[in-house]
C-alpha positions as CSV (number, residue, x, y, z in Angstrom):
1,M,0.0,0.0,0.0
2,L,1.1,3.6,-0.8
3,Q,0.7,5.8,2.3
4,V,1.1,9.6,2.1
5,Q,1.0,11.0,5.6
6,N,0.5,14.7,6.3
7,I,3.0,16.0,3.7
8,S,3.8,19.6,3.0
9,F,6.2,21.2,0.5
10,A,7.1,24.7,-0.6
11,Y,9.2,26.1,-3.5
12,L,11.2,28.7,-1.6
13,D,8.5,30.6,0.3
14,Q,5.5,29.5,-1.7
15,T,3.6,26.6,-0.3
16,T,2.6,24.1,-3.0
17,I,1.4,21.1,-1.0
18,S,-0.2,21.7,2.4
19,N,-0.8,18.9,5.0
20,L,-1.9,16.4,2.4
21,S,-2.7,12.7,3.2
22,F,-4.1,9.7,1.3
23,Q,-3.5,6.0,0.8
24,L,-3.7,3.7,-2.2
25,E,-4.0,-0.1,-2.3
26,K,-1.8,-2.2,-4.6
27,G,-3.0,-2.5,-8.1
28,K,-5.4,0.4,-7.9
29,N,-5.6,3.4,-10.3
30,L,-5.8,6.8,-8.6
31,A,-6.7,9.9,-10.7
32,I,-5.7,13.3,-9.4
33,I,-7.6,16.2,-11.0
34,G,-7.6,19.9,-10.4
35,E,-6.9,23.2,-12.2
36,S,-3.4,24.1,-13.4
37,G,-1.1,25.1,-10.6
38,C,-3.1,23.2,-7.9
39,G,-0.1,21.0,-7.1
40,K,-0.8,17.8,-9.1
41,S,2.6,17.5,-10.8
42,T,4.5,18.5,-7.6
43,L,2.6,15.7,-5.7
44,L,3.8,13.1,-8.2
45,K,7.4,14.3,-7.9
46,L,7.2,14.1,-4.1
47,V,5.8,10.5,-4.3
48,Y,8.7,9.6,-6.6
49,G,11.3,11.2,-4.3
50,L,12.5,13.9,-6.6
51,Y,12.1,16.5,-3.8
52,D,12.6,16.5,-0.1
53,L,9.5,16.9,2.0
54,D,9.2,19.9,4.4
55,E,6.8,17.9,6.6
56,G,5.3,14.4,6.6
57,R,6.3,11.0,5.3
58,I,5.6,8.7,2.3
59,F,5.7,4.9,2.4
60,W,5.4,2.2,-0.2
61,N,4.7,-0.9,1.9
62,D,7.5,-0.8,4.5
63,N,9.8,1.3,2.4
64,E,10.0,5.1,3.1
65,V,10.2,7.3,0.0
66,L,13.3,9.6,0.5
67,G,14.4,12.5,-1.5
68,P,17.7,14.0,-2.8
69,K,19.1,14.4,0.7
70,Y,19.3,10.6,1.0
71,H,19.8,9.5,-2.6
72,L,22.6,10.6,-4.9
73,I,20.2,9.8,-7.8
74,P,16.7,10.9,-6.8
75,G,13.8,8.6,-7.4
76,M,12.8,5.2,-6.0
77,E,13.9,2.1,-7.9
78,Y,10.5,0.3,-7.6
79,M,8.7,3.3,-9.1
80,K,8.6,4.9,-12.5
81,Y,7.6,8.5,-13.2
82,L,6.6,9.9,-16.6
83,A,6.9,13.6,-16.8
84,Q,5.4,15.9,-19.4
85,D,8.8,16.2,-21.1
86,F,9.5,12.8,-22.5
87,D,13.4,12.7,-22.2
88,L,13.9,10.4,-25.2
89,M,17.3,10.0,-26.8
90,P,16.8,11.5,-30.2
91,F,19.5,9.8,-32.2
92,I,18.6,6.2,-31.4
93,T,15.5,4.2,-32.6
94,V,12.1,3.8,-31.0
95,A,13.0,0.2,-30.1
96,E,16.3,1.2,-28.6
97,N,14.7,3.9,-26.5
98,V,12.1,1.5,-25.2
99,G,14.8,-1.2,-24.4
100,K,17.3,1.3,-23.0
101,Y,17.1,-0.1,-19.4
102,L,16.5,-3.8,-20.3
103,S,19.4,-6.2,-19.9
104,N,21.2,-7.4,-23.0
105,I,22.1,-10.7,-21.5
106,Y,18.9,-12.4,-22.8
107,A,18.7,-10.7,-26.2
108,D,15.6,-12.7,-27.4
109,A,13.6,-11.9,-24.3
110,K,14.6,-8.2,-24.6
111,Q,13.3,-8.0,-28.1
112,A,10.1,-9.8,-27.2
113,R,9.5,-7.4,-24.4
114,I,10.1,-4.4,-26.6
115,A,7.7,-5.8,-29.2
116,E,5.1,-6.3,-26.6
117,L,5.3,-2.8,-25.3
118,L,5.3,-1.2,-28.7
119,E,2.1,-3.1,-29.5
120,I,0.5,-1.7,-26.4
121,V,1.3,1.9,-27.3
122,E,0.6,1.2,-31.0
123,M,4.1,2.1,-32.2
124,T,5.2,-1.2,-33.7
125,E,5.6,0.2,-37.3
126,F,8.0,2.9,-36.0
127,A,10.4,0.4,-34.2
128,T,13.3,1.3,-36.4
129,T,12.6,5.0,-36.7
130,K,14.9,7.4,-34.8
131,A,13.1,9.3,-32.1
132,K,14.0,12.7,-33.5
133,Y,11.7,12.1,-36.4
134,L,8.6,11.4,-34.3
135,S,5.7,13.8,-33.6
136,G,5.0,14.9,-30.0
137,G,2.2,12.4,-29.7
138,Q,4.4,9.5,-31.0
139,M,7.2,10.5,-28.5
140,Q,4.7,10.4,-25.7
141,R,3.7,6.9,-26.6
142,V,7.3,5.7,-26.8
143,A,7.9,7.3,-23.4
144,L,4.9,5.4,-22.0
145,A,6.4,2.1,-23.3
146,R,9.8,2.9,-21.8
147,V,8.5,3.5,-18.3
148,L,6.7,0.1,-18.4
149,A,9.8,-1.8,-19.7
150,L,11.0,-2.9,-16.2
151,E,7.4,-3.3,-14.9
152,P,7.5,-1.0,-11.9
153,E,5.5,-1.6,-8.8
154,V,4.2,2.0,-8.8
155,L,3.7,4.1,-11.9
156,L,3.3,7.9,-11.8
157,L,1.9,9.5,-15.0
158,D,1.7,13.3,-15.5
159,E,-0.8,14.1,-18.2
160,P,0.1,10.9,-20.1
161,F,-2.1,11.4,-23.1
162,S,-1.9,15.2,-23.6
163,H,-0.1,15.1,-26.9
164,I,-1.9,12.2,-28.4
165,D,-4.6,12.5,-31.1
166,N,-8.1,11.9,-30.0
167,F,-8.8,9.2,-32.5
168,R,-5.9,7.2,-31.1
169,K,-6.2,8.2,-27.4
170,N,-9.3,6.1,-26.6
171,S,-7.8,2.9,-27.9
172,L,-4.4,3.6,-26.2
173,R,-6.1,4.3,-22.9
174,R,-8.1,1.1,-23.0
175,K,-5.0,-1.0,-23.8
176,L,-2.7,0.7,-21.3
177,F,-5.1,0.6,-18.3
178,A,-6.1,-3.0,-19.0
179,Y,-2.4,-3.9,-19.0
180,L,-1.7,-2.0,-15.7
181,R,-4.7,-3.7,-14.1
182,A,-3.7,-7.2,-15.3
183,K,-0.2,-6.7,-14.0
184,Q,-1.4,-5.2,-10.7
185,I,0.7,-2.0,-11.1
186,T,-0.4,0.7,-8.7
187,T,-0.9,3.8,-10.8
188,I,-1.4,7.5,-10.1
189,V,-2.5,9.7,-13.0
190,A,-2.4,13.5,-12.8
191,T,-4.7,14.7,-15.6
192,H,-7.0,17.4,-16.9
193,D,-9.0,14.9,-19.0
194,S,-12.2,13.7,-17.4
195,S,-12.1,10.6,-19.6
196,D,-9.0,9.4,-17.8
197,V,-10.9,9.8,-14.5
198,L,-14.4,8.5,-15.2
199,S,-13.6,5.5,-17.4
200,F,-10.4,4.2,-15.7
201,G,-9.9,5.6,-12.2
202,D,-10.7,3.5,-9.2
203,E,-10.5,6.5,-6.9
204,V,-10.2,10.2,-7.5
205,L,-8.6,13.0,-5.5
206,V,-9.6,16.6,-6.3
207,M,-6.9,19.2,-5.6
208,Q,-7.2,22.9,-5.1
209,N,-4.4,25.2,-3.8
210,G,-2.2,22.3,-2.8
211,Q,-4.9,20.5,-0.7
212,I,-7.3,17.6,-1.3
213,I,-10.8,19.0,-1.2
214,A,-12.6,15.8,-2.3
215,S,-11.9,12.1,-2.4
216,D,-14.3,9.5,-3.7
217,S,-15.1,7.2,-6.6
218,P,-15.4,8.7,-10.0
219,E,-19.2,8.0,-10.1
220,N,-19.9,9.6,-6.8
221,L,-17.9,12.7,-7.5
222,Y,-19.6,13.1,-10.9
223,R,-23.1,12.5,-9.7
224,N,-22.8,14.4,-6.4
225,P,-20.4,17.3,-6.8
226,T,-20.2,19.4,-3.6
227,S,-19.0,22.6,-5.4
228,K,-19.1,24.1,-8.9
229,Y,-15.3,23.7,-9.0
230,I,-15.5,20.0,-8.7
231,A,-18.3,19.7,-11.2
232,S,-16.5,21.9,-13.7
233,L,-13.6,19.5,-13.8
234,F,-15.9,17.0,-15.6
235,G,-17.0,19.5,-18.3
236,D,-19.6,22.3,-18.7
237,V,-21.8,22.7,-15.7
238,N,-24.7,25.0,-14.7
239,E,-25.3,26.4,-11.2
240,I,-29.1,26.6,-10.9
241,E,-31.3,27.8,-8.0
242,F,-34.2,25.3,-8.1
243,N,-36.9,24.8,-5.5
244,G,-35.0,26.9,-3.0
245,S,-31.7,25.1,-3.3
246,K,-28.5,25.4,-5.4
247,R,-27.9,22.5,-7.9
248,Y,-25.0,21.8,-10.2
249,V,-26.4,20.5,-13.4
250,Y,-24.6,19.1,-16.5
251,P,-26.0,20.0,-19.9
252,H,-27.2,16.5,-20.6
253,Q,-29.4,16.7,-17.4
254,L,-31.5,19.6,-18.8
255,H,-34.1,18.8,-21.5
256,V,-36.8,20.8,-23.2
257,V,-40.4,20.4,-22.1
258,S,-43.7,22.1,-23.0
259,Q,-43.9,24.1,-19.8
260,S,-41.8,24.6,-16.7
261,D,-40.5,27.1,-14.1
262,L,-37.2,27.4,-16.1
263,P,-37.8,29.5,-19.2
264,A,-34.6,30.0,-21.2
265,T,-33.8,32.2,-24.1
266,V,-31.5,30.6,-26.7
267,A,-28.4,32.6,-27.6
268,H,-26.4,30.1,-29.7
269,C,-26.2,26.4,-30.8
270,Y,-22.9,24.6,-31.1
271,Y,-23.0,21.5,-33.3
272,K,-21.5,18.4,-31.5
273,G,-22.3,15.7,-34.1
274,S,-24.8,13.6,-32.1
275,H,-26.4,16.8,-30.6
276,Y,-26.2,20.5,-30.2
277,L,-24.8,22.2,-27.1
278,V,-27.2,25.1,-26.6
279,E,-26.1,28.3,-24.9
280,A,-29.1,30.2,-23.3
281,E,-29.9,32.6,-20.6
282,I,-32.2,32.4,-17.6
283,D,-32.7,35.7,-15.7
284,G,-29.4,37.0,-17.2
285,Q,-27.5,33.9,-16.2
286,K,-25.8,31.9,-18.9
287,I,-26.6,28.2,-19.0
288,F,-25.9,25.3,-21.4
289,F,-28.1,22.3,-22.3
290,D,-28.0,19.5,-24.8
291,S,-30.6,19.1,-27.5
292,T,-31.0,17.2,-30.7
293,D,-33.0,20.1,-32.1
294,L,-31.5,23.3,-33.6
295,F,-33.1,26.5,-32.1
296,P,-32.9,29.9,-33.7
297,S,-31.3,32.6,-31.5
298,G,-34.0,34.3,-29.4
299,T,-36.2,31.2,-29.1
300,V,-37.7,30.8,-25.6
301,V,-37.7,27.2,-24.4
302,Y,-38.7,25.6,-21.1
303,L,-36.3,23.3,-19.4
304,A,-36.6,20.5,-16.8
305,I,-33.9,18.8,-14.8
306,T,-33.4,15.1,-15.0
307,S,-31.7,13.1,-12.2
């Protein structure tokens, strides 16, 4: 089990992580979400041992994670950390980058392992291509394969799909997280992408200003957000006063009816393929709802909230 106990950290005089605690069981996938600058990346670096803690302790099972004061080369050997800069060697091939830390003693086993990892990240056809000729998204996929090469006990991923095309991202996520689950690799993913959270996270931490403000399953956080900040991390959200109470409502939870207490004036419709995202106003407040119908600007519609 990973245990993070009351840790704090500051860059010079600016506190970035403040009295933060959580624990994570072996083989689970923890997603960390929050706005830019909330401390997600710093937290991953602290868990890996790249910085020394100002306060608190971190353990993986019985091993304490220690920083540069204790290790000449920072980082724990049973963990792997993938930063947002990929650190590939540009003048060697994709296969050579992936196999960089694999032993050459068993050459056939090494090549089989490289081939397996390249298949997972869908880079097999680029095995003999030098890294300097790759796009940013291709480099990110190679970097993912490389951190998996020695099969770490704990994997720390900082925005792991940020450079990858949407059409490939979904397939890659399914393959990668299925592999990590099958191998029981404990994973922490810092991300802005709600798809990483909702579809693949076992648990979610929501961070704001260096602190954890919510911790729950993806479904509970999505269905029952306690603040607009939390709800907005999953996409567009409306803050609506309804029956005397404030509710956080996603666009798909509003639908047009013949009559209701929520009249809205349409301002604009954005085509989304399967539907329109409709921007409208209720008493001067901007709201969004989903509709299969296209409404001219100025149309008054009545909305109801679904559960």
